[in-house]
KEDRENKOL-976895 format. One record per residue (C-alpha): residue number from 1; residue in three letters; x negated, y, z. Coordinates in pm, 1 decimal. Example, Ala and Ser with C-alpha at 12.3 -4.5 7.8 and 13.67 -1.06 7.14 Angstrom:
2
nr, rest, u, v, w
1, ALA, -1230.0, -450.0, 780.0
2, SER, -1367.0, -106.0, 714.0
This chain:
276
nr, rest, u, v, w
1, MET, 532.7, 1825.2, -826.0
2, ASP, 496.1, 1865.5, -454.3
3, ARG, 513.4, 1569.6, -220.5
4, ARG, 562.3, 1579.0, 149.5
5, ALA, 338.6, 1427.3, 412.4
6, LEU, 489.5, 1110.7, 550.9
7, SER, 546.4, 1045.5, 915.6
8, VAL, 614.5, 709.1, 1072.3
9, ALA, 955.0, 836.6, 1179.9
10, ALA, 1047.9, 919.1, 820.1
11, VAL, 931.3, 579.1, 707.3
12, ILE, 1160.2, 411.1, 960.4
13, VAL, 1466.8, 617.1, 865.6
14, VAL, 1431.6, 546.0, 494.8
15, SER, 1351.9, 181.2, 545.7
16, ILE, 1669.7, 114.4, 747.1
17, ALA, 1884.8, 226.4, 454.2
18, LEU, 1687.9, 29.6, 197.8
19, VAL, 1653.5, -307.0, 361.9
20, THR, 1995.0, -358.9, 523.4
21, GLY, 2103.0, -715.3, 466.4
22, PHE, 1772.4, -820.6, 315.1
23, ALA, 1678.8, -1186.3, 329.7
24, LEU, 1343.3, -1290.4, 183.3
25, ALA, 1256.2, -1649.6, 111.5
26, VAL, 1007.1, -1692.6, -172.2
27, GLY, 829.8, -2018.7, -265.7
28, GLY, 482.6, -2151.3, -183.4
29, ASP, 132.2, -2102.0, -318.9
30, ASP, 40.1, -2109.8, -687.2
31, GLU, -318.4, -2130.8, -807.0
32, ARG, -293.8, -1936.5, -1133.0
33, GLU, -2.2, -1782.3, -1318.5
34, PRO, 68.9, -1791.0, -1694.1
35, GLU, 35.7, -1471.5, -1894.6
36, PRO, 309.9, -1219.8, -1814.2
37, ARG, 617.1, -1205.5, -2034.6
38, SER, 695.5, -891.5, -2229.6
39, SER, 902.4, -636.6, -2038.9
40, PRO, 1252.5, -569.2, -2173.9
41, SER, 1318.4, -224.9, -2313.8
42, THR, 1459.5, 20.6, -2063.7
43, SER, 1698.8, 144.5, -2334.0
44, ASP, 1847.3, -202.1, -2387.6
45, PRO, 2181.7, -223.0, -2200.6
46, SER, 2132.1, -597.6, -2159.9
47, SER, 1805.1, -544.8, -1967.6
48, PRO, 1828.8, -657.3, -1603.9
49, THR, 1850.7, -416.7, -1314.2
50, LEU, 1526.1, -476.6, -1128.3
51, LEU, 1447.0, -466.4, -756.9
52, PRO, 1099.5, -309.6, -734.9
53, PRO, 910.3, -229.5, -416.4
54, ASN, 829.3, 121.5, -300.0
55, VAL, 486.5, 128.3, -136.7
56, ARG, 376.7, 423.6, 75.6
57, SER, 78.2, 501.2, 291.9
58, VAL, 167.5, 571.4, 653.0
59, GLU, -15.3, 842.5, 847.8
60, ALA, -359.6, 725.0, 960.2
61, ASP, -384.5, 612.8, 1320.6
62, ASN, -637.1, 481.9, 1574.5
63, LEU, -895.1, 743.1, 1475.1
64, SER, -1245.3, 744.6, 1616.4
65, VAL, -1597.7, 856.2, 1528.7
66, GLN, -1868.2, 591.3, 1495.0
67, VAL, -2237.2, 680.3, 1491.4
68, VAL, -2457.2, 465.6, 1266.4
69, GLY, -2816.4, 586.5, 1266.2
70, ASP, -2803.5, 954.0, 1167.8
71, GLU, -2457.9, 917.3, 1014.3
72, ARG, -2117.4, 983.4, 1165.8
73, ARG, -1823.9, 780.6, 1033.9
74, LEU, -1457.1, 856.2, 1077.0
75, ARG, -1280.3, 524.3, 1135.2
76, PHE, -903.8, 480.4, 1114.9
77, ALA, -628.0, 228.4, 1056.0
78, GLY, -465.6, 232.6, 713.3
79, THR, -106.5, 113.5, 687.1
80, LEU, 104.4, 39.5, 379.5
81, ALA, 483.0, 26.4, 409.1
82, ASN, 725.5, -123.6, 156.8
83, LEU, 1048.2, 80.1, 157.5
84, GLY, 1182.6, -47.5, -172.9
85, PRO, 1477.5, -280.7, -231.3
86, GLY, 1252.2, -564.9, -345.8
87, PRO, 927.9, -727.9, -232.4
88, LEU, 586.1, -625.8, -352.1
89, LEU, 483.4, -966.3, -487.7
90, LEU, 153.6, -1037.6, -663.9
91, HIS, 25.5, -1363.7, -809.8
92, PRO, -330.2, -1439.7, -917.9
93, GLY, -349.8, -1469.7, -1295.3
94, GLY, -625.3, -1551.0, -1542.7
95, ARG, -931.7, -1332.3, -1588.8
96, GLY, -764.3, -1109.1, -1848.9
97, GLU, -956.1, -782.2, -1883.5
98, CYS, -1104.6, -802.7, -1533.7
99, ALA, -1476.0, -828.4, -1462.5
100, ALA, -1656.8, -1158.7, -1422.1
101, GLY, -1577.2, -1314.9, -1086.8
102, GLU, -1238.5, -1139.0, -1069.8
103, HIS, -895.2, -1232.5, -1197.4
104, SER, -592.8, -1035.4, -1305.2
105, ALA, -301.7, -958.9, -1075.6
106, VAL, 51.9, -1032.9, -1191.5
107, GLN, 336.5, -837.4, -1032.1
108, VAL, 663.0, -1029.2, -1008.9
109, LEU, 989.5, -834.7, -1027.8
110, HIS, 1332.8, -978.4, -957.9
111, GLU, 1670.1, -902.6, -1111.6
112, ASP, 1953.5, -773.1, -894.5
113, GLY, 2175.7, -1070.9, -968.7
114, ASN, 2482.9, -962.1, -775.3
115, GLY, 2437.3, -585.8, -804.0
116, ASP, 2414.4, -519.8, -430.2
117, GLY, 2085.2, -328.3, -454.2
118, ARG, 1887.2, -554.3, -220.6
119, PHE, 1679.5, -866.4, -272.1
120, GLN, 1817.6, -1208.3, -189.0
121, GLN, 1631.1, -1508.8, -325.0
122, SER, 1944.6, -1720.1, -368.6
123, VAL, 2105.9, -1476.8, -613.2
124, ASP, 1823.0, -1258.2, -747.1
125, PRO, 1613.6, -1453.1, -999.7
126, GLU, 1270.6, -1363.7, -1127.5
127, ALA, 1310.5, -1128.3, -1424.5
128, GLU, 965.0, -1002.6, -1521.2
129, ARG, 594.8, -1056.2, -1467.6
130, ARG, 362.9, -768.1, -1542.5
131, ALA, -16.4, -767.8, -1556.1
132, THR, -121.3, -497.5, -1312.0
133, GLY, -487.5, -450.3, -1227.1
134, CYS, -736.6, -697.5, -1085.8
135, MET, -804.9, -906.0, -778.4
136, LEU, -1153.9, -945.1, -638.5
137, ARG, -1309.0, -1164.5, -373.4
138, HIS, -1390.3, -954.9, -68.7
139, PRO, -1733.7, -1069.3, 57.5
140, ASP, -1668.3, -978.7, 422.5
141, HIS, -1312.1, -1108.3, 448.3
142, ASP, -1366.3, -1422.0, 235.8
143, HIS, -1040.5, -1397.7, 43.9
144, TRP, -892.8, -1217.4, -255.6
145, HIS, -794.2, -851.7, -249.9
146, PHE, -585.2, -642.5, -486.3
147, ASP, -828.5, -378.3, -607.6
148, ALA, -749.0, -4.8, -585.1
149, MET, -457.8, -57.5, -347.2
150, ALA, -536.6, 262.7, -157.3
151, ALA, -752.7, 573.5, -168.3
152, TYR, -887.6, 772.0, 128.1
153, SER, -1027.7, 1124.0, 127.1
154, LEU, -1114.8, 1414.0, 354.9
155, ARG, -1073.3, 1785.2, 275.6
156, ARG, -1072.8, 2113.4, 461.9
157, ALA, -730.5, 2236.2, 572.6
158, GLY, -577.8, 2468.0, 313.9
159, SER, -814.3, 2348.4, 39.5
160, ASP, -787.4, 2094.2, -243.0
161, GLU, -1163.7, 2041.2, -251.2
162, VAL, -1248.7, 1684.5, -153.2
163, LEU, -1539.3, 1657.7, 90.5
164, VAL, -1574.3, 1280.6, 79.1
165, SER, -1359.7, 1003.0, -63.9
166, ARG, -1314.6, 631.8, -111.6
167, ASP, -1089.6, 586.7, -414.9
168, LYS, -1074.7, 208.6, -460.9
169, VAL, -988.7, 51.1, -129.4
170, SER, -886.9, -312.5, -175.8
171, PHE, -624.8, -490.4, 32.5
172, CYS, -514.7, -847.3, 88.9
173, LEU, -143.2, -769.4, 98.7
174, ARG, 61.1, -932.4, 374.1
175, ASP, 333.9, -875.3, 631.5
176, ASN, 182.9, -759.6, 959.6
177, GLU, 470.7, -592.8, 1140.5
178, ARG, 837.8, -525.9, 1081.8
179, LEU, 932.8, -162.0, 1107.8
180, PRO, 1131.8, -88.5, 1424.9
181, ASP, 1512.4, -97.3, 1423.7
182, GLN, 1536.1, -326.1, 1123.6
183, PRO, 1840.6, -554.1, 1077.8
184, VAL, 1791.1, -887.6, 1252.8
185, VAL, 1815.3, -1069.8, 919.3
186, VAL, 1452.2, -964.4, 857.3
187, ARG, 1325.8, -1191.4, 1130.1
188, ARG, 970.9, -1289.0, 1042.7
189, GLU, 685.1, -1229.8, 805.4
190, TYR, 685.4, -1413.7, 476.2
191, PHE, 350.8, -1307.1, 331.7
192, GLY, 95.0, -1451.2, 570.8
193, ASP, -277.0, -1520.2, 556.8
194, CYS, -446.1, -1471.6, 220.9
195, SER, -652.6, -1731.4, 42.3
196, ARG, -805.3, -1776.8, -301.0
197, LYS, -490.1, -1945.0, -431.6
198, SER, -210.8, -1765.3, -250.4
199, ARG, 35.8, -1510.9, -375.4
200, GLN, 40.1, -1198.2, -161.5
201, GLY, 261.6, -901.1, -94.9
202, ILE, 471.8, -697.0, 145.6
203, SER, 836.8, -767.2, 222.1
204, PRO, 1088.5, -480.1, 226.7
205, GLY, 1093.9, -316.0, 567.2
206, TRP, 750.9, -451.2, 661.6
207, VAL, 405.4, -295.9, 682.9
208, ASP, 55.5, -419.6, 607.1
209, ILE, -193.3, -282.9, 860.2
210, TYR, -566.9, -263.2, 801.1
211, THR, -711.9, -197.1, 1143.3
212, ALA, -985.6, 58.1, 1202.3
213, ASP, -1250.7, -203.8, 1276.0
214, LEU, -1228.5, -366.1, 932.0
215, SER, -1480.1, -295.7, 656.6
216, GLY, -1377.9, -10.6, 428.7
217, GLN, -1170.5, 163.2, 694.9
218, TRP, -1398.6, 462.7, 732.0
219, LEU, -1526.0, 776.2, 563.9
220, ARG, -1872.2, 926.4, 604.5
221, LEU, -1851.8, 1264.8, 773.0
222, PRO, -2051.2, 1544.7, 605.4
223, PRO, -2332.0, 1667.3, 834.5
224, ASN, -2214.4, 2031.3, 811.0
225, LEU, -1849.7, 1960.6, 881.7
226, GLY, -1824.8, 2168.5, 1198.9
227, SER, -1517.6, 2159.4, 1422.0
228, GLN, -1260.5, 2320.9, 1192.5
229, VAL, -936.6, 2145.2, 1100.7
230, VAL, -969.8, 1890.9, 820.1
231, CYS, -712.1, 1676.5, 642.7
232, LEU, -734.2, 1299.9, 617.3
233, ASP, -538.4, 1195.9, 305.8
234, LEU, -426.7, 838.5, 238.9
235, GLU, -260.9, 730.2, -85.4
236, ALA, -115.7, 392.2, -181.5
237, ASP, -164.6, 264.0, -538.0
238, PRO, -361.9, 576.6, -639.2
239, HIS, -405.3, 465.3, -1002.2
240, GLY, -36.6, 386.4, -1056.3
241, LEU, -92.4, 18.0, -1131.2
242, LEU, 217.8, -113.6, -955.4
243, THR, 577.5, -82.2, -1068.1
244, GLU, 769.7, 100.9, -794.3
245, THR, 1101.5, 275.7, -743.0
246, ASP, 920.9, 605.4, -683.0
247, GLU, 569.6, 683.0, -802.0
248, ALA, 553.3, 1030.6, -644.9
249, ASP, 578.0, 950.8, -273.7
250, ASN, 273.7, 732.6, -214.5
251, ALA, 57.1, 970.1, -10.8
252, THR, 40.7, 1107.8, 340.4
253, SER, -192.9, 1337.1, 529.6
254, VAL, -287.6, 1404.3, 889.4
255, ALA, -460.4, 1713.4, 1030.0
256, ILE, -751.4, 1639.3, 1261.0
257, ARG, -1026.8, 1823.1, 1444.0
258, ILE, -1363.9, 1651.8, 1495.3
259, THR, -1611.8, 1771.3, 1756.1
260, GLY, -1921.6, 1556.2, 1790.5
261, THR, -1788.5, 1205.8, 1845.1
262, THR, -1439.8, 1319.8, 1946.6
263, VAL, -1148.1, 1328.2, 1703.5
264, ARG, -792.5, 1433.8, 1774.6
265, LYS, -481.2, 1501.5, 1571.5
266, VAL, -358.4, 1859.0, 1549.5
267, ASP, -51.6, 2028.9, 1407.5
268, SER, -129.8, 2203.7, 1079.8
269, GLN, 94.0, 2282.8, 785.3
270, ALA, -226.5, 2341.8, 586.9
271, CYS, -257.1, 1965.4, 549.0
272, ARG, 63.6, 1922.8, 354.9
273, VAL, -15.3, 1707.8, 51.4
274, ASP, 35.6, 1870.5, -287.8
275, VAL, 54.0, 1574.9, -514.4
276, ARG, 17.2, 1539.6, -887.0
């Protein structure tokens, strides 16, 4: 199946339709969550209609080349947008099957209590909790991250061959900015600073931005790269751990040309993302 490269403009258009009338007001911090309940069968007519998130990577921005010793690094901001009808909401759980020093992540999904297709805490109760991957303590940021939240890679334009990649980028999920032109009911961030105990996530119509200066926001440039057009691919939830409304629209790509320590975006259809 082919997937299109996302632009910020497309993100905004879709998000307006999905988050109209949204009002998010979830409770406070919990230290650890009980084991997730079993999910109801999708064939059961009594199963609730859920309000999942839809997380997408937004086109990389704030690109630059950093020189470290003999190595050139492409730095960039990575942004995750939630365009689904419900929040992306994760709680820390027990250790589960995660490695020592980590704990499991529990995704919370809400039922569409009044059938309006958008999340409202007062009428949309919690319906399911699903174990979904692991959380780890990020040594540089000193808080917990959801592991494998994004993947970054670089390839030559018109080719599927990956030159360099980072396939398990961890994020502390939070609301950084509201997408432009959102209804005024989405007034402020709900998911704020992360800590060892806090739940984390992204509200509908909001984005989580990892700025280019943060650790992990770079790819090593091959020494023989040259100045031809290359594609910087970003993908949210690359291992399909999260429950979303659409699992096939998580990636985006941007065409760039790098000359020495200069990087600029260019227009190239060869960087369209053909997605599995």
